[in-house]
Biopython code that builds the backbone (N, CA, C, O; Angstrom):
import numpy as np
from Bio.PDB.StructureBuilder import StructureBuilder

atoms = [
    (1, "MET", "N", (27.094, 103.501, 23.126)),
    (1, "MET", "CA", (25.725, 103.149, 23.444)),
    (1, "MET", "C", (25.278, 104.032, 24.607)),
    (1, "MET", "O", (25.983, 104.198, 25.602)),
    (2, "SER", "N", (24.094, 104.584, 24.443)),
    (2, "SER", "CA", (23.594, 105.487, 25.484)),
    (2, "SER", "C", (23.087, 104.694, 26.683)),
    (2, "SER", "O", (22.875, 103.483, 26.613)),
    (3, "GLU", "N", (22.902, 105.408, 27.769)),
    (3, "GLU", "CA", (22.405, 104.777, 28.992)),
    (3, "GLU", "C", (21.008, 104.211, 28.768)),
    (3, "GLU", "O", (20.680, 103.142, 29.282)),
    (4, "GLU", "N", (20.201, 104.910, 28.019)),
    (4, "GLU", "CA", (18.835, 104.445, 27.723)),
    (4, "GLU", "C", (18.882, 103.165, 26.889)),
    (4, "GLU", "O", (18.116, 102.236, 27.146)),
    (5, "GLN", "N", (19.752, 103.106, 25.917)),
    (5, "GLN", "CA", (19.884, 101.903, 25.092)),
    (5, "GLN", "C", (20.362, 100.719, 25.936)),
    (5, "GLN", "O", (19.902, 99.592, 25.758)),
    (6, "LEU", "N", (21.278, 100.986, 26.844)),
    (6, "LEU", "CA", (21.747, 99.931, 27.739)),
    (6, "LEU", "C", (20.616, 99.407, 28.616)),
    (6, "LEU", "O", (20.477, 98.200, 28.812)),
    (7, "ARG", "N", (19.804, 100.333, 29.144)),
    (7, "ARG", "CA", (18.651, 99.926, 29.963)),
    (7, "ARG", "C", (17.685, 99.077, 29.143)),
    (7, "ARG", "O", (17.184, 98.060, 29.623)),
    (8, "GLN", "N", (17.429, 99.493, 27.914)),
    (8, "GLN", "CA", (16.517, 98.737, 27.049)),
    (8, "GLN", "C", (17.089, 97.348, 26.749)),
    (8, "GLN", "O", (16.360, 96.356, 26.757)),
    (9, "LEU", "N", (18.386, 97.285, 26.485)),
    (9, "LEU", "CA", (19.036, 96.009, 26.218)),
    (9, "LEU", "C", (18.970, 95.097, 27.443)),
    (9, "LEU", "O", (18.687, 93.905, 27.325)),
    (10, "ILE", "N", (19.231, 95.661, 28.604)),
    (10, "ILE", "CA", (19.157, 94.885, 29.849)),
    (10, "ILE", "C", (17.731, 94.405, 30.086)),
    (10, "ILE", "O", (17.515, 93.251, 30.456)),
    (11, "THR", "N", (16.760, 95.288, 29.873)),
    (11, "THR", "CA", (15.350, 94.919, 30.048)),
    (11, "THR", "C", (14.960, 93.824, 29.068)),
    (11, "THR", "O", (14.290, 92.859, 29.437)),
    (12, "SER", "N", (15.380, 93.976, 27.827)),
    (12, "SER", "CA", (15.079, 92.971, 26.806)),
    (12, "SER", "C", (15.706, 91.626, 27.170)),
    (12, "SER", "O", (15.055, 90.587, 27.054)),
    (13, "ASN", "N", (16.950, 91.639, 27.606)),
    (13, "ASN", "CA", (17.623, 90.402, 28.018)),
    (13, "ASN", "C", (16.939, 89.776, 29.229)),
    (13, "ASN", "O", (16.794, 88.556, 29.303)),
    (14, "ALA", "N", (16.523, 90.603, 30.166)),
    (14, "ALA", "CA", (15.832, 90.095, 31.356)),
    (14, "ALA", "C", (14.522, 89.418, 30.964)),
    (14, "ALA", "O", (14.179, 88.365, 31.502)),
    (15, "LYS", "N", (13.788, 90.024, 30.022)),
    (15, "LYS", "CA", (12.527, 89.419, 29.553)),
    (15, "LYS", "C", (12.805, 88.098, 28.843)),
    (15, "LYS", "O", (12.080, 87.121, 29.030)),
    (16, "ALA", "N", (13.861, 88.073, 28.026)),
    (16, "ALA", "CA", (14.209, 86.839, 27.314)),
    (16, "ALA", "C", (14.604, 85.745, 28.300)),
    (16, "ALA", "O", (14.194, 84.594, 28.153)),
    (17, "ILE", "N", (15.397, 86.101, 29.300)),
    (17, "ILE", "CA", (15.803, 85.127, 30.320)),
    (17, "ILE", "C", (14.585, 84.624, 31.085)),
    (17, "ILE", "O", (14.479, 83.431, 31.370)),
    (18, "SER", "N", (13.680, 85.515, 31.411)),
    (18, "SER", "CA", (12.459, 85.129, 32.125)),
    (18, "SER", "C", (11.613, 84.184, 31.273)),
    (18, "SER", "O", (11.093, 83.186, 31.772)),
    (19, "ALA", "N", (11.478, 84.503, 29.987)),
    (19, "ALA", "CA", (10.695, 83.646, 29.089)),
    (19, "ALA", "C", (11.339, 82.266, 28.970)),
    (19, "ALA", "O", (10.641, 81.253, 29.001)),
    (20, "LEU", "N", (12.653, 82.219, 28.835)),
    (20, "LEU", "CA", (13.351, 80.936, 28.741)),
    (20, "LEU", "C", (13.225, 80.133, 30.036)),
    (20, "LEU", "O", (13.071, 78.912, 30.001)),
    (21, "THR", "N", (13.289, 80.816, 31.166)),
    (21, "THR", "CA", (13.131, 80.143, 32.455)),
    (21, "THR", "C", (11.729, 79.554, 32.578)),
    (21, "THR", "O", (11.565, 78.418, 33.023)),
    (22, "ASN", "N", (10.723, 80.324, 32.183)),
    (22, "ASN", "CA", (9.343, 79.821, 32.216)),
    (22, "ASN", "C", (9.183, 78.614, 31.300)),
    (22, "ASN", "O", (8.545, 77.625, 31.660)),
    (23, "LEU", "N", (9.769, 78.710, 30.113)),
    (23, "LEU", "CA", (9.694, 77.597, 29.171)),
    (23, "LEU", "C", (10.379, 76.356, 29.748)),
    (23, "LEU", "O", (9.853, 75.248, 29.649)),
    (24, "ALA", "N", (11.543, 76.548, 30.345)),
    (24, "ALA", "CA", (12.258, 75.422, 30.960)),
    (24, "ALA", "C", (11.420, 74.802, 32.070)),
    (24, "ALA", "O", (11.387, 73.579, 32.213)),
    (25, "ASN", "N", (10.742, 75.638, 32.860)),
    (25, "ASN", "CA", (9.901, 75.127, 33.947)),
    (25, "ASN", "C", (8.725, 74.317, 33.417)),
    (25, "ASN", "O", (8.221, 73.434, 34.111)),
    (26, "GLU", "N", (8.287, 74.604, 32.205)),
    (26, "GLU", "CA", (7.209, 73.820, 31.597)),
    (26, "GLU", "C", (7.744, 72.553, 30.945)),
    (26, "GLU", "O", (7.112, 71.499, 31.021)),
    (27, "VAL", "N", (8.899, 72.651, 30.309)),
    (27, "VAL", "CA", (9.429, 71.536, 29.530)),
    (27, "VAL", "C", (10.073, 70.466, 30.412)),
    (27, "VAL", "O", (9.890, 69.275, 30.160)),
    (28, "ILE", "N", (10.812, 70.861, 31.422)),
    (28, "ILE", "CA", (11.554, 69.894, 32.248)),
    (28, "ILE", "C", (10.636, 68.863, 32.908)),
    (28, "ILE", "O", (10.968, 67.678, 32.891)),
    (29, "PRO", "N", (9.493, 69.259, 33.490)),
    (29, "PRO", "CA", (8.613, 68.223, 34.053)),
    (29, "PRO", "C", (8.097, 67.247, 32.987)),
    (29, "PRO", "O", (7.926, 66.060, 33.262)),
    (30, "ARG", "N", (7.854, 67.744, 31.785)),
    (30, "ARG", "CA", (7.416, 66.854, 30.700)),
    (30, "ARG", "C", (8.511, 65.855, 30.351)),
    (30, "ARG", "O", (8.245, 64.670, 30.151)),
    (31, "ILE", "N", (9.743, 66.343, 30.280)),
    (31, "ILE", "CA", (10.867, 65.458, 29.974)),
    (31, "ILE", "C", (11.027, 64.422, 31.079)),
    (31, "ILE", "O", (11.268, 63.247, 30.802)),
    (32, "ASP", "N", (10.895, 64.854, 32.329)),
    (32, "ASP", "CA", (10.989, 63.911, 33.454)),
    (32, "ASP", "C", (9.927, 62.823, 33.338)),
    (32, "ASP", "O", (10.212, 61.644, 33.547)),
    (33, "GLU", "N", (8.704, 63.224, 33.004)),
    (33, "GLU", "CA", (7.615, 62.254, 32.857)),
    (33, "GLU", "C", (7.900, 61.300, 31.700)),
    (33, "GLU", "O", (7.663, 60.097, 31.810)),
    (34, "MET", "N", (8.400, 61.829, 30.609)),
    (34, "MET", "CA", (8.742, 60.976, 29.470)),
    (34, "MET", "C", (9.832, 59.977, 29.853)),
    (34, "MET", "O", (9.776, 58.815, 29.451)),
    (35, "GLN", "N", (10.815, 60.419, 30.621)),
    (35, "GLN", "CA", (11.879, 59.509, 31.065)),
    (35, "GLN", "C", (11.318, 58.418, 31.973)),
    (35, "GLN", "O", (11.728, 57.261, 31.878)),
    (36, "ARG", "N", (10.383, 58.780, 32.853)),
    (36, "ARG", "CA", (9.743, 57.767, 33.709)),
    (36, "ARG", "C", (8.992, 56.752, 32.854)),
    (36, "ARG", "O", (9.066, 55.547, 33.096)),
    (37, "GLN", "N", (8.268, 57.251, 31.850)),
    (37, "GLN", "CA", (7.522, 56.344, 30.979)),
    (37, "GLN", "C", (8.461, 55.419, 30.209)),
    (37, "GLN", "O", (8.180, 54.230, 30.057)),
    (38, "ILE", "N", (9.571, 55.964, 29.726)),
    (38, "ILE", "CA", (10.549, 55.139, 29.011)),
    (38, "ILE", "C", (11.124, 54.077, 29.943)),
    (38, "ILE", "O", (11.272, 52.921, 29.549)),
    (39, "ASN", "N", (11.450, 54.464, 31.175)),
    (39, "ASN", "CA", (11.968, 53.492, 32.150)),
    (39, "ASN", "C", (10.947, 52.392, 32.409)),
    (39, "ASN", "O", (11.300, 51.214, 32.476)),
    (40, "ASN", "N", (9.682, 52.776, 32.554)),
    (40, "ASN", "CA", (8.630, 51.777, 32.776)),
    (40, "ASN", "C", (8.499, 50.851, 31.575)),
    (40, "ASN", "O", (8.344, 49.640, 31.733)),
    (41, "MET", "N", (8.563, 51.420, 30.375)),
    (41, "MET", "CA", (8.469, 50.601, 29.169)),
    (41, "MET", "C", (9.644, 49.632, 29.076)),
    (41, "MET", "O", (9.468, 48.476, 28.692)),
    (42, "GLN", "N", (10.839, 50.101, 29.426)),
    (42, "GLN", "CA", (12.007, 49.222, 29.397)),
    (42, "GLN", "C", (11.867, 48.104, 30.423)),
    (42, "GLN", "O", (12.193, 46.950, 30.143)),
    (43, "ARG", "N", (11.380, 48.452, 31.614)),
    (43, "ARG", "CA", (11.177, 47.433, 32.655)),
    (43, "ARG", "C", (10.137, 46.414, 32.190)),
    (43, "ARG", "O", (10.322, 45.209, 32.365)),
    (44, "ASP", "N", (9.041, 46.901, 31.597)),
    (44, "ASP", "CA", (8.012, 45.998, 31.077)),
    (44, "ASP", "C", (8.578, 45.100, 29.983)),
    (44, "ASP", "O", (8.254, 43.915, 29.909)),
    (45, "SER", "N", (9.422, 45.675, 29.138)),
    (45, "SER", "CA", (10.031, 44.906, 28.053)),
    (45, "SER", "C", (10.906, 43.786, 28.605)),
    (45, "SER", "O", (10.871, 42.662, 28.105)),
    (46, "VAL", "N", (11.688, 44.093, 29.633)),
    (46, "VAL", "CA", (12.547, 43.077, 30.252)),
    (46, "VAL", "C", (11.688, 41.981, 30.879)),
    (46, "VAL", "O", (11.991, 40.797, 30.733)),
    (47, "GLU", "N", (10.620, 42.369, 31.574)),
    (47, "GLU", "CA", (9.733, 41.380, 32.199)),
    (47, "GLU", "C", (9.059, 40.516, 31.139)),
    (47, "GLU", "O", (8.919, 39.306, 31.317)),
    (48, "THR", "N", (8.643, 41.134, 30.039)),
    (48, "THR", "CA", (8.007, 40.385, 28.958)),
    (48, "THR", "C", (8.993, 39.402, 28.346)),
    (48, "THR", "O", (8.636, 38.260, 28.056)),
    (49, "LYS", "N", (10.229, 39.840, 28.148)),
    (49, "LYS", "CA", (11.251, 38.936, 27.587)),
    (49, "LYS", "C", (11.493, 37.760, 28.521)),
    (49, "LYS", "O", (11.629, 36.624, 28.067)),
    (50, "ARG", "N", (11.546, 38.022, 29.824)),
    (50, "ARG", "CA", (11.719, 36.921, 30.787)),
    (50, "ARG", "C", (10.561, 35.934, 30.683)),
    (50, "ARG", "O", (10.756, 34.718, 30.688)),
    (51, "HIS", "N", (9.351, 36.485, 30.587)),
    (51, "HIS", "CA", (8.172, 35.625, 30.485)),
    (51, "HIS", "C", (8.234, 34.792, 29.202)),
    (51, "HIS", "O", (7.945, 33.595, 29.214)),
    (52, "ILE", "N", (8.614, 35.437, 28.101)),
    (52, "ILE", "CA", (8.732, 34.718, 26.827)),
    (52, "ILE", "C", (9.795, 33.630, 26.938)),
    (52, "ILE", "O", (9.590, 32.508, 26.475)),
    (53, "ASP", "N", (10.925, 33.959, 27.547)),
    (53, "ASP", "CA", (11.992, 32.964, 27.713)),
    (53, "ASP", "C", (11.515, 31.786, 28.558)),
    (53, "ASP", "O", (11.803, 30.631, 28.244)),
    (54, "ASP", "N", (10.783, 32.082, 29.633)),
    (54, "ASP", "CA", (10.246, 31.012, 30.480)),
    (54, "ASP", "C", (9.263, 30.151, 29.699)),
    (54, "ASP", "O", (9.294, 28.923, 29.781)),
    (55, "THR", "N", (8.392, 30.808, 28.941)),
    (55, "THR", "CA", (7.397, 30.083, 28.148)),
    (55, "THR", "C", (8.082, 29.236, 27.083)),
    (55, "THR", "O", (7.690, 28.094, 26.845)),
    (56, "THR", "N", (9.100, 29.795, 26.447)),
    (56, "THR", "CA", (9.847, 29.049, 25.432)),
    (56, "THR", "C", (10.501, 27.814, 26.044)),
    (56, "THR", "O", (10.489, 26.739, 25.443)),
    (57, "ALA", "N", (11.062, 27.964, 27.220)),
    (57, "ALA", "CA", (11.678, 26.820, 27.905)),
    (57, "ALA", "C", (10.623, 25.764, 28.231)),
    (57, "ALA", "O", (10.875, 24.569, 28.080)),
    (58, "ASP", "N", (9.444, 26.199, 28.676)),
    (58, "ASP", "CA", (8.360, 25.259, 28.970)),
    (58, "ASP", "C", (7.937, 24.517, 27.707)),
    (58, "ASP", "O", (7.726, 23.305, 27.734)),
    (59, "ILE", "N", (7.814, 25.247, 26.605)),
    (59, "ILE", "CA", (7.414, 24.627, 25.338)),
    (59, "ILE", "C", (8.472, 23.611, 24.901)),
    (59, "ILE", "O", (8.138, 22.508, 24.469)),
    (60, "ARG", "N", (9.738, 23.984, 25.014)),
    (60, "ARG", "CA", (10.833, 23.076, 24.644)),
    (60, "ARG", "C", (10.764, 21.797, 25.487)),
    (60, "ARG", "O", (10.926, 20.690, 24.973)),
    (61, "GLU", "N", (10.524, 21.971, 26.778)),
    (61, "GLU", "CA", (10.428, 20.818, 27.678)),
    (61, "GLU", "C", (9.243, 19.925, 27.305)),
    (61, "GLU", "O", (9.355, 18.699, 27.307)),
    (62, "LEU", "N", (8.115, 20.550, 26.988)),
    (62, "LEU", "CA", (6.937, 19.771, 26.586)),
    (62, "LEU", "C", (7.181, 19.032, 25.272)),
    (62, "LEU", "O", (6.747, 17.892, 25.108)),
    (63, "MET", "N", (7.874, 19.679, 24.340)),
    (63, "MET", "CA", (8.181, 19.019, 23.067)),
    (63, "MET", "C", (9.060, 17.793, 23.291)),
    (63, "MET", "O", (8.839, 16.744, 22.685)),
    (64, "LEU", "N", (10.057, 17.928, 24.165)),
    (64, "LEU", "CA", (10.919, 16.783, 24.467)),
    (64, "LEU", "C", (10.124, 15.655, 25.117)),
    (64, "LEU", "O", (10.315, 14.483, 24.793)),
    (65, "GLU", "N", (9.245, 16.014, 26.020)),
    (65, "GLU", "CA", (8.405, 15.001, 26.674)),
    (65, "GLU", "C", (7.493, 14.329, 25.652)),
    (65, "GLU", "O", (7.306, 13.113, 25.684)),
    (66, "ASN", "N", (6.929, 15.121, 24.751)),
    (66, "ASN", "CA", (6.072, 14.552, 23.703)),
    (66, "ASN", "C", (6.866, 13.604, 22.804)),
    (66, "ASN", "O", (6.351, 12.563, 22.395)),
    (67, "GLN", "N", (8.112, 13.956, 22.495)),
    (67, "GLN", "CA", (8.950, 13.077, 21.675)),
    (67, "GLN", "C", (9.228, 11.767, 22.405)),
    (67, "GLN", "O", (9.202, 10.696, 21.798)),
    (68, "ARG", "N", (9.493, 11.853, 23.707)),
    (68, "ARG", "CA", (9.724, 10.628, 24.492)),
    (68, "ARG", "C", (8.472, 9.750, 24.497)),
    (68, "ARG", "O", (8.563, 8.532, 24.341)),
    (69, "ILE", "N", (7.312, 10.368, 24.674)),
    (69, "ILE", "CA", (6.053, 9.608, 24.680)),
    (69, "ILE", "C", (5.819, 8.979, 23.317)),
    (69, "ILE", "O", (5.417, 7.820, 23.222)),
    (70, "LEU", "N", (6.072, 9.748, 22.255)),
    (70, "LEU", "CA", (5.875, 9.231, 20.899)),
    (70, "LEU", "C", (6.795, 8.036, 20.642)),
    (70, "LEU", "O", (6.361, 7.024, 20.092)),
    (71, "ARG", "N", (8.062, 8.152, 21.036)),
    (71, "ARG", "CA", (8.992, 7.021, 20.863)),
    (71, "ARG", "C", (8.520, 5.801, 21.667)),
    (71, "ARG", "O", (8.588, 4.668, 21.190)),
    (72, "TYR", "N", (8.050, 6.046, 22.870)),
    (72, "TYR", "CA", (7.539, 4.953, 23.706)),
    (72, "TYR", "C", (6.364, 4.260, 23.017)),
    (72, "TYR", "O", (6.308, 3.032, 22.946)),
    (73, "LEU", "N", (5.424, 5.066, 22.510)),
    (73, "LEU", "CA", (4.255, 4.491, 21.831)),
    (73, "LEU", "C", (4.663, 3.762, 20.555)),
    (73, "LEU", "O", (4.117, 2.705, 20.240)),
    (74, "GLU", "N", (5.626, 4.326, 19.817)),
    (74, "GLU", "CA", (6.101, 3.655, 18.599)),
    (74, "GLU", "C", (6.745, 2.315, 18.941)),
    (74, "GLU", "O", (6.575, 1.334, 18.218)),
    (75, "ASN", "N", (7.481, 2.280, 20.043)),
    (75, "ASN", "CA", (8.087, 1.011, 20.472)),
    (75, "ASN", "C", (7.027, -0.019, 20.820)),
    (75, "ASN", "O", (7.174, -1.197, 20.495)),
    (76, "ILE", "N", (5.965, 0.414, 21.475)),
    (76, "ILE", "CA", (4.876, -0.508, 21.825)),
    (76, "ILE", "C", (4.233, -1.046, 20.560)),
    (76, "ILE", "O", (3.991, -2.248, 20.444)),
    (77, "VAL", "N", (3.956, -0.163, 19.611)),
    (77, "VAL", "CA", (3.318, -0.575, 18.355)),
    (77, "VAL", "C", (4.248, -1.518, 17.592)),
    (77, "VAL", "O", (3.790, -2.518, 17.040)),
    (78, "ASN", "N", (5.529, -1.218, 17.553)),
    (78, "ASN", "CA", (6.486, -2.065, 16.823)),
    (78, "ASN", "C", (6.623, -3.441, 17.468)),
    (78, "ASN", "O", (6.832, -4.428, 16.762)),
    (79, "ARG", "N", (6.511, -3.527, 18.775)),
    (79, "ARG", "CA", (6.590, -4.816, 19.463)),
    (79, "ARG", "C", (5.390, -5.689, 19.134)),
    (79, "ARG", "O", (5.505, -6.910, 19.020)),
    (80, "GLU", "N", (4.230, -5.043, 18.981)),
    (80, "GLU", "CA", (3.005, -5.796, 18.709)),
    (80, "GLU", "C", (2.997, -6.329, 17.285)),
    (80, "GLU", "O", (2.327, -7.323, 17.005)),
    (81, "ASN", "N", (3.723, -5.694, 16.387)),
    (81, "ASN", "CA", (3.726, -6.135, 14.977)),
    (81, "ASN", "C", (4.695, -7.213, 14.760)),
    (81, "ASN", "O", (4.832, -7.704, 13.640)),
]
sb = StructureBuilder()
sb.init_structure("model")
sb.init_model(0)
sb.init_chain("A")
sb.init_seg("    ")
for serial, (resi, resn, name, xyz) in enumerate(atoms, 1):
    if name == "N":
        sb.init_residue(resn, " ", resi, " ")
    sb.init_atom(name, np.array(xyz, "f"), 0.0, 1.0, " ", f" {name:<3s}", serial, name[0])
structure = sb.get_structure()
């Protein structure tokens, strides 16, 4: 390989490395932002699940209370008959 061909190869490689570096500088911040968004979505999902679990527990408690009230009322009605 001649000296000129080596220079051209080195120049070509340098341009390719520069282009890849520029591309990486554009892509990496986007990936970082996407990771932040995913983390936020996961955190929101966990908070939503906690809220749903709390609400489900409240509903379960209300259902039990309603059953107790219903039994109480049925007992009152049965006593009157």
